[in-house]
N, C-alpha and C positions, 0 to 999 in steps of 0.2 A: 504494500500500500504506500502511496506517495504522500504521506502526511506524518507529522510528528505527534506522539502522544501528548495529550494535554489534560488538565484538571480544571473542573469548574466548581464553584460553590454557589448554591442557591439557598438563600435563607438558612445558612449554616450547614446544609447538607453537601458533602463533597462527592463529586462524581469524577470518574476517570475514564477516558476514552483511549483505547490502545488496540493495536492489531494483535492477533494470536501470537506471533513470534516475539512480541515485545512485552508480554505479560509474564511476570515471575511465576515459576512453577507453583509456589505455594498459594498464590492468588488464583491461578487457574483451578487448582484443586478445590478451593473454597467455592468458586463459581459452579463447578460441576456438582459439588456436594449440596449446595443450596437447591440446584435444579432437581437432584435426586429426591431430596426431602419434599420439595414442592409438588413434583409431578408423579413420582412413584409412590411415596408414602402418604401424602395428603390427598391428592386427586385420584390416585389409583389408576393412572393411565396405563394402557397396554401398549408400550413402546417397543417395537420390534428390535431395535438396536440395543436396548438395555439388557445386560447379561448378568445382573445380580451383584454388582459391586457397590461401593459406597458413593459412586459417582454416576451421574447421568450425562452421557455425551454420545455423539454419533459421528459419522463420516464428514459432516459439515462443520465440525470443529477443526479447522485446518488453517493453512496460511492465507486463505481468502476471507477468513472471518475476522470481524472487528467486534469488540465487546465494550459496552458501557456498563460500569458498575458503581454503585454507591459503596462507601466504606467509612468506617470510623477507625482511624489509625491504620492498622494492618488487617482489620477485620472486614470482609465483604458483607454487605447487608442487603444487596439487591443487584440484579443484572439483567441484561438483554443482549442478544446476539444479532449482529447485522451482517448481511452478505449481499454483494452485487447480484441483482436478478439475472444478469447475463452469464453468471457462473452457475454450476450445479447447486441447486437449493432444494429445500423441502418442497417448495411449490412445483419444481420440475420433477421431483421424485415422489416420495410417499404421499404428498398432498395434492398431486396433480389432478386427482379426481374432482376437486372442487373448483378448478379453474374454469372460467367462462370461455366463450368463443374467443379466439385469438384477437379478433378485431376490437373486443371490448376490454382487453387487458392493457395495463399500463405499458408504455414504451420502455423496453428493458434497458435501453441505453442510459436512461436517467432515473432508474428505479432500483431500489434495494429491498431485500426481504428482511423483515424484523420478526424474530421468533424467540422462544425460550425466555420470556419475561417472567421473572420470579423475584420474590422478596423473602428474606429470612424471617423466621418467627421466634428467634431466640432472644437472649438478654440484650443483644446489640440492636434490636429493632427499636426505633425511636417511639413508635406509636403516635407521633404527632400528626394531626390532620391539618390540611390547608383550609382556606376559606371555602373551597369547593367541596369540602368533606372527602378529600382524597389524601391518602398517605403521602406525606411530604417527600418520601423517597421516590414514589411513583411520579409525582410532578417533576422532581429533579431529573429523573431518567428521561421523561418525555421531552423536557426542555433541552437536555443534552443531545438527544436524538435529532432534534430539529436543528440545533447549532451545528452538529456534525454534518447533517445533510446539506446545509447551506455552504459549508466550507468545501464539500466534495461535489458540488453541482448535482446533488440528488434532489429530484423534484417530488418524488413520492416514495412511500414505503408500502410494500405489499404485506398484508397480514391475514391471518386466519384467527378469529376470536369467537368466543361464545358470547351470548347476549349480555352476560354480566360485565365482561371486559369492555364490550362496546359501550355500555352505559357509563363505565368509569372514564373511558376516553372522552365521551361527550360531555360528562360533568366537568372534566378537566379543561374543556375548551378545544378539544381536538376531535372533530367529528369524522367518523368513518364514512367514506364513500362506498356504499355497498355495491359489489359487482356480481355476487352469486351467493346462494344459500344452499346448504346441504345438511345431512344428518350426521352426527358424530357416532362414535362407537356405542354410546349409551342411549341413542335415539334423540339426543338433544340437538337443537338447532345451532349450527355454526355458520359463520359469515366469512366469506372472502371479500376483502375490500382494500382500499388504499387510503393512505393518510397524506394530506398535503404538507409540504415542508417550506411554506412561505414565511416571510417576515411577519405578515399579518397574523398567521397562525401562532407564531412564537409569542407575539405580543398579546394575543388572546389568552393563551395558556398562562402567561405571567399575570394578566389581569384577573382571570377567573380564580386563580389560586392565591392572589394577593402577594405574589413574589415580585419585588420591584426591580431587582437587578442581579446580574451574575458577575462573579469575579473569575477571571480566567488566569490560569497558571500554565505556562508552557514548559516549565521545568517539572519533572515528575515528583510527586510527594512520596511515591513508593518506588524504590530502586528497581530498575529493570535489569535484565541480564546483560552481560557484556556483549559488544557488537559482534564478536566472533561466533556467537551462537544464535544470532537473530534469525537466520534462515533455516534453522534446524527445528524439526517437530519437537514439541514438549515431551519430556519423559516424566511421567507421574510415578512417584515411588510407592505404588501400590498396585496390586494385580488389576489390570485393565485389559479389555479385549484388544485385538490387533487394530491399528488405526484404519486399515483398509477394509472397513466393514461393508459388505454388500447390503445396502439398505434401500433397495429399489422396489421392495414389495409394497403394493398399495395397501396402506393401513389407515383406517378412518379414526385417526387420533386427533382429539381437540387440542390445538396449540394456541396459547394466548400470546399474541404479539410475536 
């Protein structure tokens, strides 16, 4: 990726934006652990690529992935994964069943996929709500996503959400443009849609959540790995499945953001 990692602060919540190769292994472990707790333990999702470890990750966690995560000191408290829609994605793989006709899909050149949105529910969770009655970490992640999109000339994000997440987005000031509807694995309604990444949208999310400004740090608050290892895949010091997981089986799994 052609950008440098950066850190934001929104109303005291710190978010970090970094590519896969520039995230320290211990931070990546925490991201995958939060996802496992959120999707496997709490939501009971049937994710084909999950093979029983303490982490939830798949073949799309690779050098094409970018992560935005909230943290307190060295503890990750929330995360979301971003990928260019022109690359292999969940939308072109396991979630392709929900895509509408090609002519109604966002132009891939200026569109990214946003998936695996999760918050921790441990002692590090702030529990603070914004004026829009949204977790402050959620609002901070949304705002960071829009800031990143503007820097990278990304006009829209592709998402698949359930109705609850759609309501949270709307309450936050970021309305989903519905493109298609299908049923998830439990018979629930899931929505494929896009999110605009305009300055107007950014200002609306700030206003709705009563967040007045962001502080930007281009120097990392969390030390990244040395440059000689930036292009190497991460090695997590716990048993994980092989990185080259075939995950092209169509599975009706509800994925939030």
